[in-house]
N, C-alpha and C positions, 0 to 999 in steps of 0.2 A: 541672773547674769550679773556681772560686776559693774559698778558704776563708777566712772573715774571724773575727777575733778580737773577742768581744763583739757587739755589735749590728751588724746588717748595714746598712751606709749606702746604703738604697735610694734617697736623695734624689738622692746624687751621680750614680747610675747614671740617673735619670730626667732630670737636668740635662743629662748628656752626650748622652743621646737627644735632648732638645730642641733642643740647639746643632745636632747632626747634622740634624735635621729642618728646622731654620731654614736652614741652610746649603744643604741640597738643595732648599728652595722659593725660596732666594734666586739661585742660580745661573741657572736659565731665566729669572727677572725681569731680572738683571742683563746677561744676553745680549740680551734684548729691548731692554733700554734703550741698550745699546752700538750695537746694529745700527740702533736707530731714530734715535740721533745720527750714527752714521756709516754711512750707507745704501750706501757703497761697498764696505764689508766683506760686504754680503749678496749682491752680484751679482758684483763682480770676480773672487773665487775661482773661481766658475762659469761665467766667460767663455769662450765657445767662439770658438776662432779660425776653424774652419771655417764657421760660420754668420754672423758678425758681423764678422770682420776686414776684409774686401774693403769692404763697405758702408760701415763706419766710416772706413777710410782714403779712399774716394773722398769721401764726405762731408765730412770734415775737411779735405780740401785744397780743396774747392769753398768751404767756409764761410771758411776762412782766406784765401782771397784775396779774398772780400767783406769781411773785416774791415779790410784794408788802407785801400782808399779811403772805407769808412765811418768807421773809427776817426779818420782825419785829418779828414774832412769835418764829423763831429759835434764834433770837438774846437772848431771854430770856432764852433759853436752855443754851446759851454760858454765862449767867450772865453778860451780857452787855447791854447798853441802846438800844432800837429799831432801832435807826436811823443807828448805825453800822451794822445791818443786811441788811439795804438798800446800804450801802457802799460796803459791801460784795458782794451785788448782782449786783455790776456795774463794779469795777475795774477788778476783774479777768476775768470775761467774755470776756472783750476786749483782755486780754493777751492770752486767749486760742484761740479766733479767729485768731490769728497770728500763733500760734505754735502748735494746736492740729489737730488731724487727722481724728478724728470722726466728721460726719456731722450732726448727730442727737442729741446728748446728750446735756443737759442743764448744765452748770456749774453755781456753787453758792451755796447758803445755804444748808444744810442736816441735818436732826434731828440728826442722829447717830454721826455725826463729831462734831455738836453743844454741844450736852451733854458730849462729850470727852472733849472739849476745857473748857465747862462749869466746869467740875470737877477739873481742873488745877486751874482757876482762883478762885473758891470758896476755894479751898485747901491753896492757897498762899495769899488770900485776904479775910479772913473771915471777918464778920461783927464785931466780937470783938476786930478787930485790928484798927478801926475807931470810937471810942466813940466820942459823942458829947452831950452837955447839952442842954436841951430843956428850952429857957429862958421863956416860958410861964408858964410852972407849974414845972419847975427845976428838971424834971426827966431826966435820962439819955437816950439817942438814939444812931443812927448811922449817921455818916457823909456820907451820900449818894453820895455827889459830889466826895469827895475825894477817897471813896470806888470804884466808877463807873469808875473815871480816871485811878486808878492804875488796876482794872481788864483790861480795854481797853489795858493798857500797857503790860500787861501779856499775854493776848490773840495775841497782834501782835507780840510781840518777839516769842512766841511759833509758831506761824504761818510761820514767816521768818526761824525759823531754821527746821521747817517742809519742807519748800520748799527746803532749801539747802541740806537736806537729799534726797529728791527726785531727785533733779538736779544730784546730785553726784551718785546716784545709776542709773540714765539714761545713763549719760556719761558713766560708766562703764560697760553698756550693762546688767545691773542687774534686767531688766524687769521681767526675770524668777522668782525672789523672791517670786512673789504673788503666785506661784504654790503651795508654801508650806501652803498656807490658802485654804483647801479643801471646796468645796460648802456646805457640812453640817456644817464645822465650821463657814463659813461666815454667812450663814443664822442662825445658832443657836447664834451667837455672835450679829447679827442685833435684833434678837428678845429679846435677854437679854437685850441690849442698849434701846430697845422699853419700857421696863419695867422701866428704869430708867428716861426716858422721862416722863412717866406718872406720876412717882413720884415725879418728879421736879415741874410739872405743877399743882399738886394738891393744893397747895397754892393760885394760881391765881383763879382755879374754886370755891374755898371756901372763898376766900378773908380773909386769916388768915397769920400770920407771924410765923411760928413754927421755933423751932431750928434748925440750920444747922448741918449736920454731913458729915464727909469724911472717905474714907478708907474702909475696910473691913466691911461687914454687914452694911454699911451706910443705905442702902435701906430699910433694916428693921426698923431701928432707925427712918429713915425720916417718913415712914408710920405711925409709933407708935406715933411721935411726932405730927403728922398732926390730927391723930384722937383724941389724948389728947386735943390738941390745940382747935379743933373744938368743941368738947363736953363740954371741959371744960369752955370756954367763949362764950356763944352762941351770944353775942353782936358782936363777931368779924366776924360773917358770914354776917355781912350787909356792912362791909366795902368793897367798891369798888375801886380797883387800876387802873388807866388808863395810857395810854401810857406816857402822858406828853409831854414837850415841844420838838419839833423837829426842830433843828437850821436849817436854811436855808442855801444852800450852801455847798461847799466841803471843806474838811479840807485840808492843805497843807501837802506834805510828812513829816514824821519825822523818824529818825533811830531807830531801837529797842533798848531795854536795853538789852546789850549784857550780863551784869552781871547776869541776869535772867537764861541764858542758862544753867548754872549748876544745878539749880532745875528743869528744865522742858525738859532736854534731853531724858529721857526716854519716857516721854508722847509724846513729839514732834515725836519721830520715831515710835511710835504706831499710831499716827494720820495719819503719812506719808504711813504707809504700809496699813491700813483700808482705808483711802481715795482713794489709788492707786487701791486697790482691788475692791471696788465699781465701781470706773471709768472705770477701762479695762474691768469688766464683763460686764456693759451696753453697752460699746462702741463695743465691739467684737460681742455682740448680734445683735445690730443694723447693723455692718458691714456685718455679714453673711446673714442678711435678705436681705439687699440692693446690695449686691455684690461688696463691696469695702474693702480694707486692712486697718486695724487698727494697726499701729505700736506701740507695747508695750513699746519699750524704749524710743520712741518719746512722747508717752502719759505721761511717768513718768516726763520727762523733761518739757513738757507743763503744767502738772498740778503743778511742783515744781515752775516753773517761775511764774504761776498764784498766786501762795501762797507767794513766795518772793515779789513779786510786791506788792501785796494786803498788805502785812504785813506792808509796808512802809506808807500806806495809812489808817491805823488803821482797816483793815480788820482782819477777823479771817478765818481759815482754810475752804477750799472749795473742793467739790467733785461733780460729777453728781448726780441728784435728779432723782429717777425713775418716779415719778408722772410727772414732768415737761418735761422730755424727753419724755414720752409717748403722752403728749400733743403737744410736738413739733413736733414729728413725724406724729401724727395723723391728725394734723390740716394743712399739706401739706408741712412742712419745708423740704427743700433739701439740705441746706448748713448752715454754721455757720453765714450767713449774718442774720438770725433768731436770733441768740444770741446778735448781734449788735443792732438790732432793739428793742429787749426787753430791752436792757441796756439803750437806748434813753428813754423808758418809766420810767425806775426808775430814770433816772436823771433829767427828767421834774418833777417827785414827789419830789425829794429832793430839787430841785431849787425853786419851786412854789407851790407844792401842800401838803407840809408836814404839814402845820397846820390842815388840815382836818382830820388828823389822831391823834391828840393831845388828844381828849377826847374819843378816842376809849378804852374800857375796856379791861384789860389784860385777862380777863376771855375769851373773845371773841378770842383773839389771841391763849390761851390753848386750846380752842375748834377746832380751825384751825389745831393746832398740832395734837390733838386727831383724826381728821379725816384721815389727811396724814398718820397716823400710821396703819390704817385699812389694808394695804397691809402687813407690817411687822407681824402684828399678825395673819394673815391668814396663816403664815409659821408654825404654830402649826400643820396645817394639813399634815406637812412633818412626823410627828410622826407615824401615821399608815401606810403612803406610805413606809417610811423607814422600819418598822417593817416587812413588807412584802418582801422587795428587799434586803436589806443589814442590819443586825442588828450591823454590826461594825461601820457603818456610824451613824447609830441612837445612838450608845454610845458617839461618838463624837459630835454629835448635842446637846444631852442631858447634856454632861458634860459641853460643852461650855455655854450652857444657865444657868446651876447652877453657874460655877465658875464666869460668866460675872453678875450674878445678885448679888451673895454673896461676891465676892472678888473686886468688882467695876470693871472698864473698863480695866485699865491698867494691874494690876495684873491678871484679869480673862483672857484677851487676851493672855498674857505669858502662863498662866497655861493651856490654851485650846491648844496652838500650841505645848508644850510639851506633853500633852496626846495624840494628833493627832499623832506625830512623833514616840511616843511610840507604837501606834497601828501598824504602818509601821513596825517598828521593829519586833513586835510580830510576824507579819504576815508572815516575812521573815524567822522568826525562826521555824514557825510551817506550811512549805509547803505541798503541797500533793505530795506524792512519788508514782510512779506507775511502773508497769511492762507493757511492750507494746507487743501488738501481731499485726499480717499483716492481713488486710482486704484482703480476697481471690479475685484474680484476679487484684489487684492493687499494688501500691508502697506505700500505706498510712500504718502508724503504730499507732494504737490507745491504749489506755488502756484496758487492759483485763477485769478489774473490772467493767468497765462502758459499754462497748459494749460485746454483747454476740456473734456478727458475727465474732470477731477477733479470729485469731488463733496463739497460740504460736510457734516459729520455734522450732523444735526439737534440742535441744543440744545449743541452743543460748538464752541468757537471755538479753533482752533489758530494761535497767533502765533509768527512766528520773525523775527529780525534776521540780517541778511547778515555781521554782524562782531560782534566782541566787545562788550558792553556795559561801559562805565567811566565815569569821571566827566565826560568831555567830551560823552558823548552819552546819559547816562542819563535826563535829562529828556526829550530827544528820543524814545527809547525809549517812556517813559510816555505822551506825547503821541499817538505813533503807535498805541500799543496802544488807547487810548480812540476815536483816530479810526477805526482799521481795524474794531474791534469793533462799533462804532456804539452802544456803551452809554454813556449820560450819567452818570456815578456820582453827580455832583452833584445832578442832576435827581431821580434815583430815591432818593437819601438824603433829599430834601427831602420827597419824596412819602410816604417811610416815616415821617419825623417827623411830618408833618401827619396820616398815617393813625394813628400812635399817639396822638397828642394828641387826635384825635377820638374814638378809642376810650376814652381816659381819661375825657372829657368824658361820653360815653355811659354808661360804668360808674357815674359819680358820679350822674348823672340817675336811673339805674336804682336805684341804692341809696338815693337819695332817695325815690323813688316807693315802693319797698319799705317804707321806714320809715313813710311817710304812710298806705299800706295797712294796715300793722299797728295804727297808731293808731285807724284807722277801725273795725278790727274789734272793739276793746275800747271802743267808745263805748256809751252807755247803750242797753240792749235796747229800750227804749219808742218809739225814733225810728220812724218809718213805715216799715214793711218795704218797701213798694212804691217809695217815694221812695229808700230805701237801695239797693235792687237797682237802680234806675236809675242812681243816682249811680254805684254800682259797676261796672256795666256800661259807662258812658261812659268811666270812669276806665281800665278794663281795655282798651277799645278805644284810647283815646288812647295808652296804654303800648305796646301792640303797634304802633301806627301809627308812633310816633317810632323805636322801635327798629329796625323794618323799613326805615324812610326813611334812617336812619342808617346801616343796613346796605348799603342799595342804593347811597347816594351814595360810602360808603366803596369800594363796588367800582366803582364807575363812574370813580372819580379814578385807583385803582390801575391798573385795566383789565388787560386781556390783550394786552400790547403785545410788540414784537418784542424788547425788551429783557428782558422776563420770560421770553421762551421759552428764553433762554439759561440752562443751570444749570452749565457748566464751561468755564473758560479753561484751555488748556493752553499753556505757555510753553517753545517748543523752545530750549534752551540749548546744542544740540550745537555751536554756531560759536563759542561762549565758551571761552577758553583761561585766564581767569583772573577774579577779581572783586575789586573794592576795595570800601572801606567805604561809598562812595556807591552803588554797586549795591546791596550789602546793604540800605541802607536802603529804596532804591527798591522792592526785591523785599519787604520788609516791608510797606511801605505799599500795594503791590498786593494782598498777602494779606489785610490788615485792612480795606481799602475793600470789595473784593469779597465778602468774608465778611458784611459787614454787609447787604449787598443780597441775600443769600443764594445766592451763586454761588461754587462750588469753584474753586480754582486749584491746578493741578499743574505740577511741573518735569519735564521729559523730555530725555533724552539728554545729561546733564551729565556732564562728563568726572571721573575720579578727583581730579585736583587740584582742580577747581572744588568739588565736594563737601567734599573736606578743608578747603578756604580758607572756605566757608560755616560748616562746623562750628566751626571756629576763632574765627570772628567773631561766635559765638553767634546764628547765624540761626535754628537749630532750637529750638523750644520747645513748651509744651503746645498753643498756638494754631497752630503750624507744625510738625507731626510729620514724621519721615523717611518716613512713608507717603505724602506727597505727591511722593516721588521715584520714576520710572519710568525704566527703561532705555532705552526708545524711546517714540516718540509713540503707536505702536499699541497698546503696553501701557496708556498712560494713557486713551487712548479705550475700551478695552475695559472698563478698571474704572469709568470714568464712567458707560457705559452699563448695566452692571450694578448700580452703585450706585443710579441714577436709575430703573430698572426699565423700560429701553427694550426692548419685545418684539421690534423688528424689528432689534436688533443684530446685526452679523455674529458667526458661531460660529467662533472659532479657538482656539488655546491659550490656556491661563489666562493671567491678568495676573500680571506678576512685580512682587511687592510689596516694595520695599526699605525697609519701615519698621523691620525689625530689624537693618539694615546699620549696624555701628558705625564701621568703618574699610574703606575700598575701595582 
């Protein structure tokens, strides 16, 4: 053992032990963080050549062959030269291999994202901005080289900004943002985008060059201009446009034009959200099918890094493709090694085989696009299915389709999300209110209007709303409670006030008569005893008669009505997930008003967070103690029947009284 001079510096020993403990605790945490950010390190070292290599090789070759025509075809949708579609099928795939968590999706070009990028490039770089003079015949034309170079720059800048949005959202754990895009909205949007794709490819199919349009109703104008151009100049239908020169080799990276970000920020954010929605829906589908977890936040980061890195290499935005992903899975793909192999196929094509595609007609690429849109147009079959299952979702689907077709992709998406959120608000404002009854022989309480077997508890009204009560529907909650319970609080309060005032008048009269009677008793004793007795008798008879009449009248007015037969109201708040200040105010008013007419009010089924919020808001007080809280409706019913002495109450376990609960 060590020997120390003087006092032993125990603090130093403890300090070293603390540091060692921190390091021991930090190393596993650091490892989890690294593996979470670089998922490839968690599965690639354990990659089994025997189990996975053959399937990934076959799958990679198949998907790589699909990348070639799709990449060039979808590049036309993005309004950039076809070779940039091949670049987009190469760089982002390698990045996703490192950072992605899905094993089966195929990252690369996709029709909807391509047309969204194309709407931006054509809006900011229309043909009219690049005039040129035809030296042969002296007519005006379009400087295609300058136009395409600028469109590539716009697409790359938009893609980098899109990727930065996705990275930022992923690091802030905002993967849940895609939940605001419901499935009917996404499917309606993709169907509407498919119509944009078809309209944009008609010029290649017919070999014409109609006028370009952008903004709302642009699709109507494009189709009209296409038909006019086709039938107006029959010679144009024989013009055959080909892919053209495909340069060999890869381009060096170049920074994006940041000055364009102000013009494309809205479009970049829309592309980021839509691309992620498509990617995570496919990823989770395959993850559930094959039994592995897809991290939504890491997917957002992986897609963002793929777009950001790709933008520096003149790629445009990517997401997963349904057709390629299905091929990757069905041909035996097990991991993202298949994606790397498909990238090798694309790389070989760009380096050596590009010249083979230079004479390929663009009409062929347009037909490839049409074939790949078959699955999107099948989504029109959602209409009869949604009509049968949920008409509100059908409205969301149809409104999204119409907005996307008529208002263009960016404005259409914003309008569709706004409409979808409005349907949620309207649904919460119009919930289903019900009176509950007990299923005989059980502790279940169900809607009396829906189930014939349930029986209402005599003297007890159990009220429930199908959704959370908050400021938009709090007044509706109160109105429904009054209507469903059949208790007219205003009428009963007026009766009570009238009864109280009559009782006060009767008491005053009784007091006055008592004083008169006392005076009569001290009168001179010489008065005629017989007369006095008669007067006294008459007076006594009159007093009794008035008192009895007042009592009888009071009883007849208050009555034994259905309202007075209720002694307890139980509010089932099991559907509430939060309470706001308006809700607290409404609940306080309910307790106050019913207490004034002699009816107890209990709260049942409150979640812990709701109880905490009620406590913070100062809901509980001397007039509203925590003893009015019960874990279940059945506990509240048993307590009510015990308090009000119902001999016929069911005999079950004791009531759970939560009056002593200070924190849940």
